[in-house]
VEXVEX-281503 format. One record per residue (C-alpha): residue number from 1; x, y, z; residue in one letter; chain. Coordinates in nm, 2 decimals. Layout:
! residues N
<pos NUM; c1 X; c2 Y; c3 Z; code A; unit A>;
...
END
This chain:
! residues 330
<pos 1; c1 -10.34; c2 4.05; c3 1.83; code M; unit A>;
<pos 2; c1 -10.41; c2 4.42; c3 1.69; code S; unit A>;
<pos 3; c1 -10.13; c2 4.60; c3 1.50; code D; unit A>;
<pos 4; c1 -10.08; c2 4.82; c3 1.80; code A; unit A>;
<pos 5; c1 -10.00; c2 4.51; c3 2.03; code A; unit A>;
<pos 6; c1 -9.76; c2 4.38; c3 1.78; code V; unit A>;
<pos 7; c1 -9.56; c2 4.68; c3 1.77; code V; unit A>;
<pos 8; c1 -9.56; c2 4.70; c3 2.15; code A; unit A>;
<pos 9; c1 -9.43; c2 4.34; c3 2.17; code R; unit A>;
<pos 10; c1 -9.17; c2 4.43; c3 1.93; code H; unit A>;
<pos 11; c1 -9.03; c2 4.72; c3 2.10; code C; unit A>;
<pos 12; c1 -9.05; c2 4.55; c3 2.43; code E; unit A>;
<pos 13; c1 -8.84; c2 4.25; c3 2.30; code E; unit A>;
<pos 14; c1 -8.60; c2 4.52; c3 2.15; code L; unit A>;
<pos 15; c1 -8.57; c2 4.72; c3 2.48; code A; unit A>;
<pos 16; c1 -8.30; c2 4.48; c3 2.64; code R; unit A>;
<pos 17; c1 -8.11; c2 4.44; c3 2.31; code A; unit A>;
<pos 18; c1 -8.07; c2 4.84; c3 2.30; code Y; unit A>;
<pos 19; c1 -7.98; c2 4.87; c3 2.65; code D; unit A>;
<pos 20; c1 -7.72; c2 4.58; c3 2.66; code D; unit A>;
<pos 21; c1 -7.58; c2 4.73; c3 2.32; code Y; unit A>;
<pos 22; c1 -7.56; c2 5.08; c3 2.45; code K; unit A>;
<pos 23; c1 -7.39; c2 4.96; c3 2.76; code K; unit A>;
<pos 24; c1 -7.15; c2 4.72; c3 2.61; code A; unit A>;
<pos 25; c1 -7.04; c2 4.94; c3 2.29; code W; unit A>;
<pos 26; c1 -7.18; c2 5.27; c3 2.27; code V; unit A>;
<pos 27; c1 -7.09; c2 5.38; c3 2.63; code D; unit A>;
<pos 28; c1 -6.73; c2 5.23; c3 2.57; code V; unit A>;
<pos 29; c1 -6.68; c2 5.36; c3 2.22; code A; unit A>;
<pos 30; c1 -6.81; c2 5.70; c3 2.23; code K; unit A>;
<pos 31; c1 -6.59; c2 5.87; c3 2.48; code P; unit A>;
<pos 32; c1 -6.29; c2 5.65; c3 2.36; code F; unit A>;
<pos 33; c1 -6.35; c2 5.81; c3 2.03; code L; unit A>;
<pos 34; c1 -6.43; c2 6.15; c3 2.13; code A; unit A>;
<pos 35; c1 -6.10; c2 6.16; c3 2.31; code S; unit A>;
<pos 36; c1 -5.91; c2 6.12; c3 1.97; code L; unit A>;
<pos 37; c1 -6.08; c2 6.39; c3 1.80; code Q; unit A>;
<pos 38; c1 -5.94; c2 6.74; c3 1.73; code P; unit A>;
<pos 39; c1 -6.18; c2 6.99; c3 1.82; code K; unit A>;
<pos 40; c1 -6.21; c2 7.18; c3 1.50; code D; unit A>;
<pos 41; c1 -6.32; c2 6.91; c3 1.29; code L; unit A>;
<pos 42; c1 -6.58; c2 6.94; c3 1.02; code P; unit A>;
<pos 43; c1 -6.92; c2 6.83; c3 1.13; code H; unit A>;
<pos 44; c1 -7.02; c2 6.67; c3 0.80; code V; unit A>;
<pos 45; c1 -6.95; c2 6.27; c3 0.77; code V; unit A>;
<pos 46; c1 -6.92; c2 6.07; c3 0.47; code V; unit A>;
<pos 47; c1 -6.93; c2 5.69; c3 0.53; code Y; unit A>;
<pos 48; c1 -6.89; c2 5.48; c3 0.24; code P; unit A>;
<pos 49; c1 -7.00; c2 5.12; c3 0.24; code F; unit A>;
<pos 50; c1 -7.20; c2 5.22; c3 0.56; code G; unit A>;
<pos 51; c1 -7.56; c2 5.12; c3 0.49; code G; unit A>;
<pos 52; c1 -7.77; c2 5.05; c3 0.79; code G; unit A>;
<pos 53; c1 -7.50; c2 5.19; c3 1.04; code D; unit A>;
<pos 54; c1 -7.62; c2 5.53; c3 1.14; code L; unit A>;
<pos 55; c1 -7.60; c2 5.42; c3 1.50; code V; unit A>;
<pos 56; c1 -7.20; c2 5.36; c3 1.47; code S; unit A>;
<pos 57; c1 -7.17; c2 5.68; c3 1.27; code A; unit A>;
<pos 58; c1 -7.35; c2 5.86; c3 1.58; code L; unit A>;
<pos 59; c1 -7.12; c2 5.67; c3 1.82; code T; unit A>;
<pos 60; c1 -6.85; c2 5.80; c3 1.64; code T; unit A>;
<pos 61; c1 -6.95; c2 6.16; c3 1.55; code F; unit A>;
<pos 62; c1 -7.23; c2 6.24; c3 1.79; code P; unit A>;
<pos 63; c1 -7.23; c2 6.59; c3 1.71; code D; unit A>;
<pos 64; c1 -7.26; c2 6.56; c3 1.33; code A; unit A>;
<pos 65; c1 -7.49; c2 6.82; c3 1.14; code T; unit A>;
<pos 66; c1 -7.51; c2 6.58; c3 0.81; code E; unit A>;
<pos 67; c1 -7.43; c2 6.21; c3 0.77; code I; unit A>;
<pos 68; c1 -7.42; c2 6.05; c3 0.45; code T; unit A>;
<pos 69; c1 -7.40; c2 5.67; c3 0.42; code T; unit A>;
<pos 70; c1 -7.36; c2 5.48; c3 0.09; code I; unit A>;
<pos 71; c1 -7.41; c2 5.13; c3 0.00; code S; unit A>;
<pos 72; c1 -7.58; c2 4.91; c3 -0.26; code L; unit A>;
<pos 73; c1 -7.88; c2 4.85; c3 -0.07; code E; unit A>;
<pos 74; c1 -8.18; c2 5.10; c3 -0.15; code P; unit A>;
<pos 75; c1 -8.36; c2 5.28; c3 0.14; code A; unit A>;
<pos 76; c1 -8.72; c2 5.12; c3 0.07; code G; unit A>;
<pos 77; c1 -9.06; c2 5.21; c3 0.05; code D; unit A>;
<pos 78; c1 -9.23; c2 5.28; c3 0.40; code V; unit A>;
<pos 79; c1 -9.58; c2 5.28; c3 0.29; code R; unit A>;
<pos 80; c1 -9.62; c2 4.88; c3 0.30; code P; unit A>;
<pos 81; c1 -9.67; c2 4.93; c3 0.69; code I; unit A>;
<pos 82; c1 -10.00; c2 5.08; c3 0.62; code E; unit A>;
<pos 83; c1 -10.14; c2 4.75; c3 0.46; code R; unit A>;
<pos 84; c1 -9.98; c2 4.48; c3 0.65; code L; unit A>;
<pos 85; c1 -10.20; c2 4.28; c3 0.86; code G; unit A>;
<pos 86; c1 -10.12; c2 4.22; c3 1.22; code A; unit A>;
<pos 87; c1 -9.98; c2 3.84; c3 1.14; code D; unit A>;
<pos 88; c1 -9.78; c2 3.95; c3 0.85; code R; unit A>;
<pos 89; c1 -9.66; c2 4.26; c3 1.03; code L; unit A>;
<pos 90; c1 -9.54; c2 4.06; c3 1.33; code A; unit A>;
<pos 91; c1 -9.34; c2 3.80; c3 1.09; code R; unit A>;
<pos 92; c1 -9.18; c2 4.11; c3 0.91; code E; unit A>;
<pos 93; c1 -9.08; c2 4.27; c3 1.25; code L; unit A>;
<pos 94; c1 -8.94; c2 3.95; c3 1.38; code A; unit A>;
<pos 95; c1 -8.71; c2 3.94; c3 1.07; code V; unit A>;
<pos 96; c1 -8.59; c2 4.29; c3 1.14; code H; unit A>;
<pos 97; c1 -8.54; c2 4.24; c3 1.52; code R; unit A>;
<pos 98; c1 -8.32; c2 3.96; c3 1.46; code A; unit A>;
<pos 99; c1 -8.12; c2 4.13; c3 1.21; code H; unit A>;
<pos 100; c1 -8.09; c2 4.43; c3 1.45; code L; unit A>;
<pos 101; c1 -7.99; c2 4.21; c3 1.72; code E; unit A>;
<pos 102; c1 -7.72; c2 4.05; c3 1.49; code R; unit A>;
<pos 103; c1 -7.58; c2 4.42; c3 1.41; code L; unit A>;
<pos 104; c1 -7.57; c2 4.47; c3 1.79; code F; unit A>;
<pos 105; c1 -7.36; c2 4.15; c3 1.84; code E; unit A>;
<pos 106; c1 -7.13; c2 4.21; c3 1.56; code K; unit A>;
<pos 107; c1 -7.13; c2 4.61; c3 1.59; code A; unit A>;
<pos 108; c1 -7.13; c2 4.62; c3 1.22; code H; unit A>;
<pos 109; c1 -7.39; c2 4.57; c3 0.95; code S; unit A>;
<pos 110; c1 -7.31; c2 4.24; c3 0.75; code R; unit A>;
<pos 111; c1 -7.36; c2 4.28; c3 0.37; code T; unit A>;
<pos 112; c1 -7.59; c2 3.95; c3 0.35; code D; unit A>;
<pos 113; c1 -7.81; c2 4.07; c3 0.63; code N; unit A>;
<pos 114; c1 -7.84; c2 4.42; c3 0.45; code L; unit A>;
<pos 115; c1 -7.95; c2 4.24; c3 0.14; code D; unit A>;
<pos 116; c1 -8.19; c2 4.04; c3 0.31; code K; unit A>;
<pos 117; c1 -8.33; c2 4.34; c3 0.46; code E; unit A>;
<pos 118; c1 -8.37; c2 4.53; c3 0.13; code S; unit A>;
<pos 119; c1 -8.60; c2 4.22; c3 -0.01; code K; unit A>;
<pos 120; c1 -8.84; c2 4.25; c3 0.29; code T; unit A>;
<pos 121; c1 -9.18; c2 4.42; c3 0.26; code E; unit A>;
<pos 122; c1 -9.07; c2 4.69; c3 0.56; code L; unit A>;
<pos 123; c1 -8.78; c2 4.92; c3 0.45; code P; unit A>;
<pos 124; c1 -8.46; c2 4.78; c3 0.64; code G; unit A>;
<pos 125; c1 -8.23; c2 5.06; c3 0.61; code E; unit A>;
<pos 126; c1 -8.49; c2 5.29; c3 0.75; code V; unit A>;
<pos 127; c1 -8.57; c2 5.08; c3 1.02; code L; unit A>;
<pos 128; c1 -8.19; c2 5.05; c3 1.13; code F; unit A>;
<pos 129; c1 -8.20; c2 5.43; c3 1.11; code A; unit A>;
<pos 130; c1 -8.49; c2 5.46; c3 1.36; code L; unit A>;
<pos 131; c1 -8.34; c2 5.21; c3 1.59; code A; unit A>;
<pos 132; c1 -8.02; c2 5.43; c3 1.60; code A; unit A>;
<pos 133; c1 -8.23; c2 5.70; c3 1.71; code L; unit A>;
<pos 134; c1 -8.37; c2 5.50; c3 2.00; code V; unit A>;
<pos 135; c1 -8.02; c2 5.40; c3 2.08; code V; unit A>;
<pos 136; c1 -7.91; c2 5.75; c3 2.10; code H; unit A>;
<pos 137; c1 -8.19; c2 5.93; c3 2.24; code G; unit A>;
<pos 138; c1 -8.31; c2 6.09; c3 1.93; code A; unit A>;
<pos 139; c1 -8.65; c2 6.17; c3 1.79; code E; unit A>;
<pos 140; c1 -8.74; c2 6.18; c3 1.41; code P; unit A>;
<pos 141; c1 -8.88; c2 6.48; c3 1.25; code L; unit A>;
<pos 142; c1 -8.93; c2 6.41; c3 0.90; code S; unit A>;
<pos 143; c1 -8.83; c2 6.14; c3 0.64; code L; unit A>;
<pos 144; c1 -8.83; c2 6.22; c3 0.26; code R; unit A>;
<pos 145; c1 -8.71; c2 6.04; c3 -0.07; code Y; unit A>;
<pos 146; c1 -8.47; c2 6.20; c3 -0.32; code F; unit A>;
<pos 147; c1 -8.29; c2 6.19; c3 -0.62; code R; unit A>;
<pos 148; c1 -7.95; c2 6.33; c3 -0.72; code L; unit A>;
<pos 149; c1 -7.96; c2 6.55; c3 -1.03; code R; unit A>;
<pos 150; c1 -7.65; c2 6.54; c3 -1.27; code P; unit A>;
<pos 151; c1 -7.48; c2 6.83; c3 -1.08; code D; unit A>;
<pos 152; c1 -7.52; c2 6.65; c3 -0.76; code G; unit A>;
<pos 153; c1 -7.83; c2 6.85; c3 -0.63; code A; unit A>;
<pos 154; c1 -8.07; c2 6.69; c3 -0.39; code V; unit A>;
<pos 155; c1 -8.42; c2 6.67; c3 -0.57; code S; unit A>;
<pos 156; c1 -8.70; c2 6.55; c3 -0.35; code Y; unit A>;
<pos 157; c1 -8.97; c2 6.27; c3 -0.47; code V; unit A>;
<pos 158; c1 -9.31; c2 6.44; c3 -0.49; code T; unit A>;
<pos 159; c1 -9.65; c2 6.30; c3 -0.50; code R; unit A>;
<pos 160; c1 -9.66; c2 6.39; c3 -0.88; code E; unit A>;
<pos 161; c1 -9.34; c2 6.16; c3 -0.91; code D; unit A>;
<pos 162; c1 -9.52; c2 5.85; c3 -0.74; code L; unit A>;
<pos 163; c1 -9.85; c2 5.90; c3 -0.94; code D; unit A>;
<pos 164; c1 -9.65; c2 5.90; c3 -1.27; code A; unit A>;
<pos 165; c1 -9.46; c2 5.58; c3 -1.18; code A; unit A>;
<pos 166; c1 -9.76; c2 5.41; c3 -1.01; code A; unit A>;
<pos 167; c1 -9.78; c2 5.12; c3 -1.28; code H; unit A>;
<pos 168; c1 -9.42; c2 5.12; c3 -1.35; code K; unit A>;
<pos 169; c1 -9.26; c2 4.89; c3 -1.12; code P; unit A>;
<pos 170; c1 -8.88; c2 4.97; c3 -1.18; code R; unit A>;
<pos 171; c1 -8.93; c2 5.34; c3 -1.21; code E; unit A>;
<pos 172; c1 -9.16; c2 5.34; c3 -0.86; code L; unit A>;
<pos 173; c1 -8.88; c2 5.11; c3 -0.70; code H; unit A>;
<pos 174; c1 -8.62; c2 5.39; c3 -0.81; code A; unit A>;
<pos 175; c1 -8.80; c2 5.65; c3 -0.61; code L; unit A>;
<pos 176; c1 -8.71; c2 5.47; c3 -0.28; code F; unit A>;
<pos 177; c1 -8.36; c2 5.43; c3 -0.33; code E; unit A>;
<pos 178; c1 -8.24; c2 5.74; c3 -0.15; code N; unit A>;
<pos 179; c1 -8.38; c2 5.87; c3 0.21; code V; unit A>;
<pos 180; c1 -8.32; c2 6.18; c3 0.39; code E; unit A>;
<pos 181; c1 -8.39; c2 6.15; c3 0.77; code L; unit A>;
<pos 182; c1 -8.41; c2 6.47; c3 0.98; code R; unit A>;
<pos 183; c1 -8.37; c2 6.43; c3 1.38; code F; unit A>;
<pos 184; c1 -8.27; c2 6.57; c3 1.69; code R; unit A>;
<pos 185; c1 -8.20; c2 6.49; c3 2.04; code S; unit A>;
<pos 186; c1 -8.48; c2 6.44; c3 2.31; code V; unit A>;
<pos 187; c1 -8.25; c2 6.51; c3 2.59; code H; unit A>;
<pos 188; c1 -8.14; c2 6.87; c3 2.47; code A; unit A>;
<pos 189; c1 -8.49; c2 7.02; c3 2.43; code G; unit A>;
<pos 190; c1 -8.68; c2 7.20; c3 2.16; code A; unit A>;
<pos 191; c1 -8.37; c2 7.40; c3 2.08; code G; unit A>;
<pos 192; c1 -8.15; c2 7.08; c3 2.01; code A; unit A>;
<pos 193; c1 -8.00; c2 7.12; c3 1.66; code P; unit A>;
<pos 194; c1 -8.16; c2 6.92; c3 1.40; code V; unit A>;
<pos 195; c1 -7.92; c2 6.64; c3 1.25; code Q; unit A>;
<pos 196; c1 -7.96; c2 6.50; c3 0.90; code V; unit A>;
<pos 197; c1 -7.89; c2 6.16; c3 0.78; code L; unit A>;
<pos 198; c1 -7.91; c2 6.07; c3 0.40; code R; unit A>;
<pos 199; c1 -7.87; c2 5.74; c3 0.27; code H; unit A>;
<pos 200; c1 -7.76; c2 5.71; c3 -0.08; code I; unit A>;
<pos 201; c1 -7.78; c2 5.35; c3 -0.28; code A; unit A>;
<pos 202; c1 -7.50; c2 5.35; c3 -0.50; code Y; unit A>;
<pos 203; c1 -7.23; c2 5.11; c3 -0.65; code N; unit A>;
<pos 204; c1 -6.91; c2 5.30; c3 -0.55; code L; unit A>;
<pos 205; c1 -6.65; c2 5.11; c3 -0.81; code D; unit A>;
<pos 206; c1 -6.50; c2 5.31; c3 -1.06; code D; unit A>;
<pos 207; c1 -6.72; c2 5.21; c3 -1.36; code S; unit A>;
<pos 208; c1 -7.04; c2 5.32; c3 -1.21; code H; unit A>;
<pos 209; c1 -6.90; c2 5.64; c3 -1.06; code L; unit A>;
<pos 210; c1 -6.76; c2 5.71; c3 -1.40; code K; unit A>;
<pos 211; c1 -7.08; c2 5.64; c3 -1.58; code A; unit A>;
<pos 212; c1 -7.28; c2 5.84; c3 -1.35; code D; unit A>;
<pos 213; c1 -7.08; c2 6.13; c3 -1.17; code G; unit A>;
<pos 214; c1 -7.39; c2 6.26; c3 -0.96; code A; unit A>;
<pos 215; c1 -7.26; c2 6.12; c3 -0.65; code L; unit A>;
<pos 216; c1 -6.92; c2 6.25; c3 -0.66; code L; unit A>;
<pos 217; c1 -7.06; c2 6.59; c3 -0.75; code A; unit A>;
<pos 218; c1 -7.29; c2 6.56; c3 -0.48; code H; unit A>;
<pos 219; c1 -7.00; c2 6.48; c3 -0.22; code L; unit A>;
<pos 220; c1 -6.77; c2 6.74; c3 -0.33; code S; unit A>;
<pos 221; c1 -7.02; c2 7.00; c3 -0.27; code A; unit A>;
<pos 222; c1 -6.97; c2 6.94; c3 0.11; code K; unit A>;
<pos 223; c1 -6.61; c2 7.07; c3 0.11; code G; unit A>;
<pos 224; c1 -6.40; c2 6.92; c3 0.37; code K; unit A>;
<pos 225; c1 -6.56; c2 6.62; c3 0.58; code V; unit A>;
<pos 226; c1 -6.47; c2 6.39; c3 0.83; code V; unit A>;
<pos 227; c1 -6.53; c2 6.01; c3 0.72; code A; unit A>;
<pos 228; c1 -6.54; c2 5.64; c3 0.86; code M; unit A>;
<pos 229; c1 -6.53; c2 5.33; c3 0.72; code T; unit A>;
<pos 230; c1 -6.54; c2 4.99; c3 0.87; code K; unit A>;
<pos 231; c1 -6.66; c2 4.62; c3 0.76; code A; unit A>;
<pos 232; c1 -6.62; c2 4.73; c3 0.41; code A; unit A>;
<pos 233; c1 -6.47; c2 4.42; c3 0.25; code S; unit A>;
<pos 234; c1 -6.15; c2 4.58; c3 0.21; code H; unit A>;
<pos 235; c1 -6.29; c2 4.73; c3 -0.11; code L; unit A>;
<pos 236; c1 -6.08; c2 5.05; c3 -0.05; code L; unit A>;
<pos 237; c1 -5.76; c2 4.81; c3 -0.11; code W; unit A>;
<pos 238; c1 -5.88; c2 4.73; c3 -0.47; code N; unit A>;
<pos 239; c1 -5.80; c2 4.92; c3 -0.79; code E; unit A>;
<pos 240; c1 -6.16; c2 4.89; c3 -0.89; code Q; unit A>;
<pos 241; c1 -6.25; c2 5.16; c3 -0.61; code F; unit A>;
<pos 242; c1 -5.99; c2 5.41; c3 -0.69; code G; unit A>;
<pos 243; c1 -6.22; c2 5.70; c3 -0.75; code L; unit A>;
<pos 244; c1 -6.39; c2 5.68; c3 -0.43; code I; unit A>;
<pos 245; c1 -6.05; c2 5.64; c3 -0.24; code R; unit A>;
<pos 246; c1 -5.91; c2 5.94; c3 -0.42; code G; unit A>;
<pos 247; c1 -6.22; c2 6.14; c3 -0.31; code W; unit A>;
<pos 248; c1 -6.15; c2 6.06; c3 0.06; code L; unit A>;
<pos 249; c1 -5.82; c2 6.15; c3 0.02; code L; unit A>;
<pos 250; c1 -5.90; c2 6.49; c3 -0.13; code D; unit A>;
<pos 251; c1 -6.17; c2 6.58; c3 0.08; code H; unit A>;
<pos 252; c1 -6.12; c2 6.42; c3 0.43; code T; unit A>;
<pos 253; c1 -5.94; c2 6.58; c3 0.71; code D; unit A>;
<pos 254; c1 -5.98; c2 6.29; c3 0.97; code W; unit A>;
<pos 255; c1 -6.10; c2 5.93; c3 0.94; code M; unit A>;
<pos 256; c1 -6.13; c2 5.64; c3 1.16; code V; unit A>;
<pos 257; c1 -6.15; c2 5.28; c3 1.02; code S; unit A>;
<pos 258; c1 -6.06; c2 4.94; c3 1.06; code D; unit A>;
<pos 259; c1 -5.83; c2 4.75; c3 0.83; code S; unit A>;
<pos 260; c1 -6.09; c2 4.82; c3 0.55; code T; unit A>;
<pos 261; c1 -5.98; c2 5.19; c3 0.54; code G; unit A>;
<pos 262; c1 -5.73; c2 5.38; c3 0.33; code V; unit A>;
<pos 263; c1 -5.40; c2 5.17; c3 0.28; code P; unit A>;
<pos 264; c1 -5.09; c2 5.33; c3 0.40; code P; unit A>;
<pos 265; c1 -4.96; c2 5.32; c3 0.03; code R; unit A>;
<pos 266; c1 -5.22; c2 5.57; c3 -0.05; code F; unit A>;
<pos 267; c1 -5.26; c2 5.77; c3 0.27; code A; unit A>;
<pos 268; c1 -4.92; c2 5.86; c3 0.36; code Q; unit A>;
<pos 269; c1 -4.82; c2 6.01; c3 -0.01; code P; unit A>;
<pos 270; c1 -5.12; c2 6.22; c3 0.02; code S; unit A>;
<pos 271; c1 -5.02; c2 6.39; c3 0.31; code G; unit A>;
<pos 272; c1 -5.19; c2 6.19; c3 0.59; code F; unit A>;
<pos 273; c1 -5.04; c2 6.04; c3 0.93; code V; unit A>;
<pos 274; c1 -5.19; c2 5.73; c3 1.03; code Q; unit A>;
<pos 275; c1 -5.21; c2 5.60; c3 1.40; code E; unit A>;
<pos 276; c1 -5.31; c2 5.25; c3 1.50; code T; unit A>;
<pos 277; c1 -5.48; c2 5.11; c3 1.82; code Y; unit A>;
<pos 278; c1 -5.52; c2 4.75; c3 1.93; code G; unit A>;
<pos 279; c1 -5.36; c2 4.46; c3 1.76; code K; unit A>;
<pos 280; c1 -5.34; c2 4.36; c3 1.41; code F; unit A>;
<pos 281; c1 -5.17; c2 4.04; c3 1.28; code A; unit A>;
<pos 282; c1 -5.33; c2 4.08; c3 0.94; code G; unit A>;
<pos 283; c1 -5.69; c2 4.10; c3 0.82; code P; unit A>;
<pos 284; c1 -5.98; c2 3.89; c3 0.85; code A; unit A>;
<pos 285; c1 -6.07; c2 3.70; c3 0.54; code P; unit A>;
<pos 286; c1 -6.33; c2 3.95; c3 0.43; code F; unit A>;
<pos 287; c1 -6.36; c2 4.08; c3 0.07; code G; unit A>;
<pos 288; c1 -6.09; c2 4.19; c3 -0.18; code L; unit A>;
<pos 289; c1 -5.77; c2 4.12; c3 0.01; code L; unit A>;
<pos 290; c1 -5.40; c2 4.15; c3 -0.10; code N; unit A>;
<pos 291; c1 -5.08; c2 4.07; c3 0.02; code G; unit A>;
<pos 292; c1 -4.94; c2 4.41; c3 -0.04; code R; unit A>;
<pos 293; c1 -5.18; c2 4.61; c3 0.17; code D; unit A>;
<pos 294; c1 -5.20; c2 4.33; c3 0.43; code A; unit A>;
<pos 295; c1 -4.80; c2 4.35; c3 0.47; code N; unit A>;
<pos 296; c1 -4.81; c2 4.72; c3 0.48; code D; unit A>;
<pos 297; c1 -5.09; c2 4.78; c3 0.75; code L; unit A>;
<pos 298; c1 -4.93; c2 4.49; c3 0.98; code K; unit A>;
<pos 299; c1 -4.61; c2 4.67; c3 0.94; code Q; unit A>;
<pos 300; c1 -4.78; c2 5.00; c3 1.03; code L; unit A>;
<pos 301; c1 -4.91; c2 4.86; c3 1.35; code F; unit A>;
<pos 302; c1 -4.58; c2 4.69; c3 1.45; code A; unit A>;
<pos 303; c1 -4.40; c2 5.04; c3 1.39; code S; unit A>;
<pos 304; c1 -4.59; c2 5.20; c3 1.66; code Q; unit A>;
<pos 305; c1 -4.64; c2 5.16; c3 2.03; code P; unit A>;
<pos 306; c1 -4.94; c2 4.95; c3 2.10; code Q; unit A>;
<pos 307; c1 -5.21; c2 5.17; c3 2.21; code R; unit A>;
<pos 308; c1 -5.50; c2 4.99; c3 2.41; code D; unit A>;
<pos 309; c1 -5.86; c2 4.96; c3 2.21; code L; unit A>;
<pos 310; c1 -6.13; c2 4.86; c3 2.46; code P; unit A>;
<pos 311; c1 -6.39; c2 4.78; c3 2.20; code F; unit A>;
<pos 312; c1 -6.43; c2 4.62; c3 1.86; code R; unit A>;
<pos 313; c1 -6.47; c2 4.86; c3 1.55; code Y; unit A>;
<pos 314; c1 -6.58; c2 4.68; c3 1.25; code G; unit A>;
<pos 315; c1 -6.39; c2 4.37; c3 1.16; code Y; unit A>;
<pos 316; c1 -6.14; c2 4.18; c3 1.42; code P; unit A>;
<pos 317; c1 -5.79; c2 4.07; c3 1.26; code D; unit A>;
<pos 318; c1 -5.72; c2 3.74; c3 1.16; code K; unit A>;
<pos 319; c1 -5.70; c2 3.62; c3 1.52; code D; unit A>;
<pos 320; c1 -6.00; c2 3.79; c3 1.65; code G; unit A>;
<pos 321; c1 -5.85; c2 4.08; c3 1.81; code R; unit A>;
<pos 322; c1 -5.99; c2 4.45; c3 1.78; code A; unit A>;
<pos 323; c1 -5.80; c2 4.70; c3 1.59; code H; unit A>;
<pos 324; c1 -5.86; c2 5.07; c3 1.47; code L; unit A>;
<pos 325; c1 -5.66; c2 5.33; c3 1.25; code V; unit A>;
<pos 326; c1 -5.71; c2 5.68; c3 1.26; code I; unit A>;
<pos 327; c1 -5.61; c2 5.85; c3 0.92; code T; unit A>;
<pos 328; c1 -5.54; c2 6.25; c3 0.96; code R; unit A>;
<pos 329; c1 -5.39; c2 6.52; c3 0.77; code R; unit A>;
<pos 330; c1 -5.06; c2 6.63; c3 0.90; code K; unit A>;
END
């Protein structure tokens, strides 16, 4: 089988998964989330712990001009596709196809799947992003790798950088950690605005952010943003993630999350109102849980009228039910 035939078969097998996911989740969640958003929100999105999930970001904020996802997983090098034989290419695509179908089934990216994606020959983060463009009817315009300077500015990887690191595996790997993908809608014609995804590989705990302030400098230069978090292992509940939580509270005008968003004990004293949707009897057992935030969130839901939620956004609650929290400035 030729390379072209392998790719054609891969696309054909994914076509039904794309269509089912769009009908079952995107077409339900997108208008619902749009109905909750004020018209004057920023068009810059920050999505911590959001690796491999451009598809949800575009469902939540379809008109975003710039989306930044941050997770431990590196973007990965796209060049190996040029040297994979047809048999190896077929096996690699089958692995990624299985992970994509799992993403579509769960409506969020599992950390263990993202870790496996990052260790394959083809770059999982990039493939997930390209799949999101298919789902949302967009076309890629350019893909570039970059590093962050100490002041947070973007510095693009050059051919000279690649040549200098060619025989230094660790340095070469580092050049492919962060990626910028520019794209636009295919339905709006050539005049459609260009949208930008930047995926940044970064450990968001306090010790790493203190050791290297480039990411916070980069994010702070964006001014006010909208944010989202889901299926984030409840890391924002933990004291080890106070810096990124504080950054969100300082710079976010409007945020949507499941139970893994900013807990009430931090959001409310910082001038935010939190509105609940769906049902929440307690968190599902994922990640860094604690009784205080679990009880606070449970009480938050109990204190408000029940608002219907016709889709799942990230984790279910401990009873398997969908829930969602809007965190907005007063």
